[in-house]
NUBA-610963 format. One record per atom (N, C-alpha, C): residue number from 1; residue in one letter; chain; atom name; x, y, z. Coordinates in steps of 0.1 Angstrom, whole numbers, always signed. Layout:
REM NUBA-610963
<pt num="NUM" residuo="a" cadena="A" atomo="CA" c1="X" c2="Y" c3="Z"/>
...
END
This chain:
REM NUBA-610963
<pt num="1" residuo="m" cadena="A" atomo="N" c1="-6" c2="-120" c3="+21"/>
<pt num="1" residuo="m" cadena="A" atomo="CA" c1="-4" c2="-123" c3="+31"/>
<pt num="1" residuo="m" cadena="A" atomo="C" c1="+5" c2="-109" c3="+33"/>
<pt num="2" residuo="r" cadena="A" atomo="N" c1="+12" c2="-114" c3="+28"/>
<pt num="2" residuo="r" cadena="A" atomo="CA" c1="+28" c2="-109" c3="+33"/>
<pt num="2" residuo="r" cadena="A" atomo="C" c1="+26" c2="-96" c3="+26"/>
<pt num="3" residuo="i" cadena="A" atomo="N" c1="+23" c2="-90" c3="+14"/>
<pt num="3" residuo="i" cadena="A" atomo="CA" c1="+19" c2="-81" c3="+3"/>
<pt num="3" residuo="i" cadena="A" atomo="C" c1="+14" c2="-70" c3="+11"/>
<pt num="4" residuo="i" cadena="A" atomo="N" c1="+3" c2="-73" c3="+24"/>
<pt num="4" residuo="i" cadena="A" atomo="CA" c1="-3" c2="-68" c3="+27"/>
<pt num="4" residuo="i" cadena="A" atomo="C" c1="-1" c2="-61" c3="+42"/>
<pt num="5" residuo="a" cadena="A" atomo="N" c1="+9" c2="-72" c3="+48"/>
<pt num="5" residuo="a" cadena="A" atomo="CA" c1="+13" c2="-66" c3="+56"/>
<pt num="5" residuo="a" cadena="A" atomo="C" c1="+28" c2="-54" c3="+51"/>
<pt num="6" residuo="l" cadena="A" atomo="N" c1="+33" c2="-56" c3="+38"/>
<pt num="6" residuo="l" cadena="A" atomo="CA" c1="+45" c2="-43" c3="+33"/>
<pt num="6" residuo="l" cadena="A" atomo="C" c1="+39" c2="-27" c3="+34"/>
<pt num="7" residuo="i" cadena="A" atomo="N" c1="+27" c2="-31" c3="+27"/>
<pt num="7" residuo="i" cadena="A" atomo="CA" c1="+18" c2="-15" c3="+22"/>
<pt num="7" residuo="i" cadena="A" atomo="C" c1="+17" c2="-11" c3="+38"/>
<pt num="8" residuo="g" cadena="A" atomo="N" c1="+10" c2="-23" c3="+48"/>
<pt num="8" residuo="g" cadena="A" atomo="CA" c1="+0" c2="-14" c3="+62"/>
<pt num="8" residuo="g" cadena="A" atomo="C" c1="+14" c2="-12" c3="+70"/>
<pt num="9" residuo="f" cadena="A" atomo="N" c1="+25" c2="-16" c3="+73"/>
<pt num="9" residuo="f" cadena="A" atomo="CA" c1="+38" c2="-11" c3="+75"/>
<pt num="9" residuo="f" cadena="A" atomo="C" c1="+41" c2="+2" c3="+69"/>
<pt num="10" residuo="a" cadena="A" atomo="N" c1="+44" c2="+3" c3="+53"/>
<pt num="10" residuo="a" cadena="A" atomo="CA" c1="+48" c2="+14" c3="+51"/>
<pt num="10" residuo="a" cadena="A" atomo="C" c1="+38" c2="+23" c3="+45"/>
<pt num="11" residuo="l" cadena="A" atomo="N" c1="+21" c2="+24" c3="+53"/>
<pt num="11" residuo="l" cadena="A" atomo="CA" c1="+16" c2="+34" c3="+50"/>
<pt num="11" residuo="l" cadena="A" atomo="C" c1="+11" c2="+42" c3="+64"/>
<pt num="12" residuo="v" cadena="A" atomo="N" c1="+19" c2="+27" c3="+82"/>
<pt num="12" residuo="v" cadena="A" atomo="CA" c1="+22" c2="+33" c3="+93"/>
<pt num="12" residuo="v" cadena="A" atomo="C" c1="+34" c2="+45" c3="+91"/>
<pt num="13" residuo="a" cadena="A" atomo="N" c1="+41" c2="+36" c3="+84"/>
<pt num="13" residuo="a" cadena="A" atomo="CA" c1="+56" c2="+52" c3="+85"/>
<pt num="13" residuo="a" cadena="A" atomo="C" c1="+59" c2="+59" c3="+76"/>
<pt num="14" residuo="l" cadena="A" atomo="N" c1="+44" c2="+57" c3="+68"/>
<pt num="14" residuo="l" cadena="A" atomo="CA" c1="+46" c2="+72" c3="+63"/>
<pt num="14" residuo="l" cadena="A" atomo="C" c1="+37" c2="+81" c3="+72"/>
<pt num="15" residuo="l" cadena="A" atomo="N" c1="+24" c2="+78" c3="+77"/>
<pt num="15" residuo="l" cadena="A" atomo="CA" c1="+20" c2="+87" c3="+86"/>
<pt num="15" residuo="l" cadena="A" atomo="C" c1="+26" c2="+89" c3="+92"/>
<pt num="16" residuo="c" cadena="A" atomo="N" c1="+32" c2="+88" c3="+106"/>
<pt num="16" residuo="c" cadena="A" atomo="CA" c1="+36" c2="+88" c3="+112"/>
<pt num="16" residuo="c" cadena="A" atomo="C" c1="+49" c2="+94" c3="+108"/>
<pt num="17" residuo="g" cadena="A" atomo="N" c1="+58" c2="+99" c3="+99"/>
<pt num="17" residuo="g" cadena="A" atomo="CA" c1="+71" c2="+101" c3="+91"/>
<pt num="17" residuo="g" cadena="A" atomo="C" c1="+63" c2="+119" c3="+84"/>
<pt num="18" residuo="a" cadena="A" atomo="N" c1="+50" c2="+116" c3="+82"/>
<pt num="18" residuo="a" cadena="A" atomo="CA" c1="+42" c2="+134" c3="+76"/>
<pt num="18" residuo="a" cadena="A" atomo="C" c1="+39" c2="+139" c3="+91"/>
<pt num="19" residuo="a" cadena="A" atomo="N" c1="+36" c2="+132" c3="+104"/>
<pt num="19" residuo="a" cadena="A" atomo="CA" c1="+34" c2="+135" c3="+117"/>
<pt num="19" residuo="a" cadena="A" atomo="C" c1="+45" c2="+141" c3="+121"/>
<pt num="20" residuo="l" cadena="A" atomo="N" c1="+56" c2="+140" c3="+124"/>
<pt num="20" residuo="l" cadena="A" atomo="CA" c1="+64" c2="+145" c3="+131"/>
<pt num="20" residuo="l" cadena="A" atomo="C" c1="+72" c2="+153" c3="+119"/>
<pt num="21" residuo="l" cadena="A" atomo="N" c1="+73" c2="+156" c3="+111"/>
<pt num="21" residuo="l" cadena="A" atomo="CA" c1="+80" c2="+162" c3="+94"/>
<pt num="21" residuo="l" cadena="A" atomo="C" c1="+69" c2="+179" c3="+102"/>
<pt num="22" residuo="y" cadena="A" atomo="N" c1="+54" c2="+177" c3="+101"/>
<pt num="22" residuo="y" cadena="A" atomo="CA" c1="+51" c2="+187" c3="+108"/>
<pt num="22" residuo="y" cadena="A" atomo="C" c1="+44" c2="+194" c3="+118"/>
<pt num="23" residuo="l" cadena="A" atomo="N" c1="+49" c2="+188" c3="+123"/>
<pt num="23" residuo="l" cadena="A" atomo="CA" c1="+50" c2="+189" c3="+139"/>
<pt num="23" residuo="l" cadena="A" atomo="C" c1="+63" c2="+200" c3="+145"/>
<pt num="24" residuo="g" cadena="A" atomo="N" c1="+76" c2="+190" c3="+140"/>
<pt num="24" residuo="g" cadena="A" atomo="CA" c1="+87" c2="+197" c3="+137"/>
<pt num="24" residuo="g" cadena="A" atomo="C" c1="+90" c2="+209" c3="+130"/>
<pt num="25" residuo="v" cadena="A" atomo="N" c1="+81" c2="+212" c3="+121"/>
<pt num="25" residuo="v" cadena="A" atomo="CA" c1="+83" c2="+222" c3="+112"/>
<pt num="25" residuo="v" cadena="A" atomo="C" c1="+73" c2="+235" c3="+118"/>
<pt num="26" residuo="a" cadena="A" atomo="N" c1="+63" c2="+229" c3="+126"/>
<pt num="26" residuo="a" cadena="A" atomo="CA" c1="+55" c2="+235" c3="+134"/>
<pt num="26" residuo="a" cadena="A" atomo="C" c1="+66" c2="+240" c3="+148"/>
<pt num="27" residuo="d" cadena="A" atomo="N" c1="+77" c2="+233" c3="+153"/>
<pt num="27" residuo="d" cadena="A" atomo="CA" c1="+78" c2="+235" c3="+163"/>
<pt num="27" residuo="d" cadena="A" atomo="C" c1="+88" c2="+247" c3="+160"/>
<pt num="28" residuo="a" cadena="A" atomo="N" c1="+96" c2="+248" c3="+153"/>
<pt num="28" residuo="a" cadena="A" atomo="CA" c1="+108" c2="+254" c3="+143"/>
<pt num="28" residuo="a" cadena="A" atomo="C" c1="+102" c2="+269" c3="+137"/>
<pt num="29" residuo="g" cadena="A" atomo="N" c1="+93" c2="+268" c3="+132"/>
<pt num="29" residuo="g" cadena="A" atomo="CA" c1="+85" c2="+282" c3="+130"/>
<pt num="29" residuo="g" cadena="A" atomo="C" c1="+88" c2="+294" c3="+147"/>
<pt num="30" residuo="d" cadena="A" atomo="N" c1="+82" c2="+284" c3="+157"/>
<pt num="30" residuo="d" cadena="A" atomo="CA" c1="+83" c2="+291" c3="+168"/>
<pt num="30" residuo="d" cadena="A" atomo="C" c1="+99" c2="+297" c3="+175"/>
<pt num="31" residuo="g" cadena="A" atomo="N" c1="+107" c2="+290" c3="+169"/>
<pt num="31" residuo="g" cadena="A" atomo="CA" c1="+121" c2="+301" c3="+168"/>
<pt num="31" residuo="g" cadena="A" atomo="C" c1="+127" c2="+290" c3="+178"/>
<pt num="32" residuo="n" cadena="A" atomo="N" c1="+123" c2="+273" c3="+178"/>
<pt num="32" residuo="n" cadena="A" atomo="CA" c1="+124" c2="+262" c3="+189"/>
<pt num="32" residuo="n" cadena="A" atomo="C" c1="+139" c2="+254" c3="+177"/>
<pt num="33" residuo="a" cadena="A" atomo="N" c1="+151" c2="+255" c3="+183"/>
<pt num="33" residuo="a" cadena="A" atomo="CA" c1="+163" c2="+255" c3="+175"/>
<pt num="33" residuo="a" cadena="A" atomo="C" c1="+160" c2="+232" c3="+175"/>
<pt num="34" residuo="r" cadena="A" atomo="N" c1="+156" c2="+233" c3="+185"/>
<pt num="34" residuo="r" cadena="A" atomo="CA" c1="+157" c2="+218" c3="+189"/>
<pt num="34" residuo="r" cadena="A" atomo="C" c1="+150" c2="+206" c3="+175"/>
<pt num="35" residuo="a" cadena="A" atomo="N" c1="+139" c2="+217" c3="+168"/>
<pt num="35" residuo="a" cadena="A" atomo="CA" c1="+130" c2="+210" c3="+161"/>
<pt num="35" residuo="a" cadena="A" atomo="C" c1="+136" c2="+199" c3="+152"/>
<pt num="36" residuo="v" cadena="A" atomo="N" c1="+151" c2="+198" c3="+149"/>
<pt num="36" residuo="v" cadena="A" atomo="CA" c1="+158" c2="+194" c3="+136"/>
<pt num="36" residuo="v" cadena="A" atomo="C" c1="+155" c2="+183" c3="+136"/>
<pt num="37" residuo="l" cadena="A" atomo="N" c1="+153" c2="+175" c3="+148"/>
<pt num="37" residuo="l" cadena="A" atomo="CA" c1="+155" c2="+163" c3="+149"/>
<pt num="37" residuo="l" cadena="A" atomo="C" c1="+144" c2="+157" c3="+145"/>
<pt num="38" residuo="p" cadena="A" atomo="N" c1="+130" c2="+160" c3="+151"/>
<pt num="38" residuo="p" cadena="A" atomo="CA" c1="+120" c2="+157" c3="+146"/>
<pt num="38" residuo="p" cadena="A" atomo="C" c1="+118" c2="+157" c3="+133"/>
<pt num="39" residuo="i" cadena="A" atomo="N" c1="+123" c2="+167" c3="+127"/>
<pt num="39" residuo="i" cadena="A" atomo="CA" c1="+119" c2="+171" c3="+113"/>
<pt num="39" residuo="i" cadena="A" atomo="C" c1="+132" c2="+157" c3="+105"/>
<pt num="40" residuo="v" cadena="A" atomo="N" c1="+142" c2="+158" c3="+114"/>
<pt num="40" residuo="v" cadena="A" atomo="CA" c1="+149" c2="+145" c3="+100"/>
<pt num="40" residuo="v" cadena="A" atomo="C" c1="+146" c2="+131" c3="+106"/>
<pt num="41" residuo="i" cadena="A" atomo="N" c1="+140" c2="+128" c3="+114"/>
<pt num="41" residuo="i" cadena="A" atomo="CA" c1="+130" c2="+118" c3="+116"/>
<pt num="41" residuo="i" cadena="A" atomo="C" c1="+114" c2="+112" c3="+109"/>
<pt num="42" residuo="g" cadena="A" atomo="N" c1="+112" c2="+126" c3="+109"/>
<pt num="42" residuo="g" cadena="A" atomo="CA" c1="+98" c2="+130" c3="+103"/>
<pt num="42" residuo="g" cadena="A" atomo="C" c1="+101" c2="+123" c3="+84"/>
<pt num="43" residuo="a" cadena="A" atomo="N" c1="+112" c2="+129" c3="+79"/>
<pt num="43" residuo="a" cadena="A" atomo="CA" c1="+118" c2="+130" c3="+68"/>
<pt num="43" residuo="a" cadena="A" atomo="C" c1="+123" c2="+120" c3="+65"/>
<pt num="44" residuo="v" cadena="A" atomo="N" c1="+128" c2="+105" c3="+68"/>
<pt num="44" residuo="v" cadena="A" atomo="CA" c1="+136" c2="+97" c3="+68"/>
<pt num="44" residuo="v" cadena="A" atomo="C" c1="+121" c2="+88" c3="+68"/>
<pt num="45" residuo="l" cadena="A" atomo="N" c1="+114" c2="+88" c3="+79"/>
<pt num="45" residuo="l" cadena="A" atomo="CA" c1="+99" c2="+79" c3="+77"/>
<pt num="45" residuo="l" cadena="A" atomo="C" c1="+98" c2="+78" c3="+70"/>
<pt num="46" residuo="a" cadena="A" atomo="N" c1="+91" c2="+95" c3="+66"/>
<pt num="46" residuo="a" cadena="A" atomo="CA" c1="+84" c2="+96" c3="+54"/>
<pt num="46" residuo="a" cadena="A" atomo="C" c1="+91" c2="+88" c3="+38"/>
<pt num="47" residuo="v" cadena="A" atomo="N" c1="+100" c2="+96" c3="+40"/>
<pt num="47" residuo="v" cadena="A" atomo="CA" c1="+109" c2="+87" c3="+27"/>
<pt num="47" residuo="v" cadena="A" atomo="C" c1="+106" c2="+72" c3="+20"/>
<pt num="48" residuo="g" cadena="A" atomo="N" c1="+113" c2="+65" c3="+37"/>
<pt num="48" residuo="g" cadena="A" atomo="CA" c1="+112" c2="+48" c3="+40"/>
<pt num="48" residuo="g" cadena="A" atomo="C" c1="+95" c2="+48" c3="+32"/>
<pt num="49" residuo="g" cadena="A" atomo="N" c1="+83" c2="+53" c3="+35"/>
<pt num="49" residuo="g" cadena="A" atomo="CA" c1="+77" c2="+48" c3="+42"/>
<pt num="49" residuo="g" cadena="A" atomo="C" c1="+71" c2="+44" c3="+23"/>
<pt num="50" residuo="l" cadena="A" atomo="N" c1="+73" c2="+60" c3="+16"/>
<pt num="50" residuo="l" cadena="A" atomo="CA" c1="+70" c2="+54" c3="+2"/>
<pt num="50" residuo="l" cadena="A" atomo="C" c1="+79" c2="+50" c3="-4"/>
<pt num="51" residuo="v" cadena="A" atomo="N" c1="+87" c2="+41" c3="-4"/>
<pt num="51" residuo="v" cadena="A" atomo="CA" c1="+98" c2="+31" c3="-10"/>
<pt num="51" residuo="v" cadena="A" atomo="C" c1="+92" c2="+20" c3="-4"/>
<pt num="52" residuo="f" cadena="A" atomo="N" c1="+86" c2="+20" c3="+7"/>
<pt num="52" residuo="f" cadena="A" atomo="CA" c1="+83" c2="+2" c3="+12"/>
<pt num="52" residuo="f" cadena="A" atomo="C" c1="+71" c2="+4" c3="+4"/>
<pt num="53" residuo="l" cadena="A" atomo="N" c1="+60" c2="+11" c3="+1"/>
<pt num="53" residuo="l" cadena="A" atomo="CA" c1="+45" c2="+12" c3="-2"/>
<pt num="53" residuo="l" cadena="A" atomo="C" c1="+50" c2="+9" c3="-19"/>
<pt num="54" residuo="r" cadena="A" atomo="N" c1="+62" c2="+18" c3="-26"/>
<pt num="54" residuo="r" cadena="A" atomo="CA" c1="+62" c2="+13" c3="-38"/>
<pt num="54" residuo="r" cadena="A" atomo="C" c1="+68" c2="+0" c3="-46"/>
<pt num="55" residuo="k" cadena="A" atomo="N" c1="+70" c2="+0" c3="-32"/>
<pt num="55" residuo="k" cadena="A" atomo="CA" c1="+76" c2="-17" c3="-33"/>
<pt num="55" residuo="k" cadena="A" atomo="C" c1="+66" c2="-29" c3="-32"/>
<pt num="56" residuo="g" cadena="A" atomo="N" c1="+58" c2="-27" c3="-21"/>
<pt num="56" residuo="g" cadena="A" atomo="CA" c1="+47" c2="-33" c3="-19"/>
<pt num="56" residuo="g" cadena="A" atomo="C" c1="+32" c2="-31" c3="-31"/>
<pt num="57" residuo="f" cadena="A" atomo="N" c1="+37" c2="-21" c3="-39"/>
<pt num="57" residuo="f" cadena="A" atomo="CA" c1="+26" c2="-20" c3="-52"/>
<pt num="57" residuo="f" cadena="A" atomo="C" c1="+28" c2="-26" c3="-62"/>
<pt num="58" residuo="k" cadena="A" atomo="N" c1="+44" c2="-27" c3="-62"/>
<pt num="58" residuo="k" cadena="A" atomo="CA" c1="+51" c2="-31" c3="-76"/>
<pt num="58" residuo="k" cadena="A" atomo="C" c1="+50" c2="-45" c3="-75"/>
<pt num="59" residuo="r" cadena="A" atomo="N" c1="+47" c2="-55" c3="-67"/>
<pt num="59" residuo="r" cadena="A" atomo="CA" c1="+46" c2="-67" c3="-66"/>
<pt num="59" residuo="r" cadena="A" atomo="C" c1="+32" c2="-70" c3="-67"/>
END
C-alpha cells in the first residue's frame, strides 16, 4: 500500500510540474518576465516526481 501511495504522489507531482512548466513557458513566450517562477517550480516538481516515481517502481 505504501508503494502505491508513493507512486500516486509522484504521478501527481509530475503532472502538476509539467502543467506549471508548460504554462510558464507559454507565459514567457508572450514576453512576461514574471514567468520564471512557474518555470522553476514546474521543473523542480517534474524532476521530483520522476525521482519518486523511479523509487516507487524500484521497490
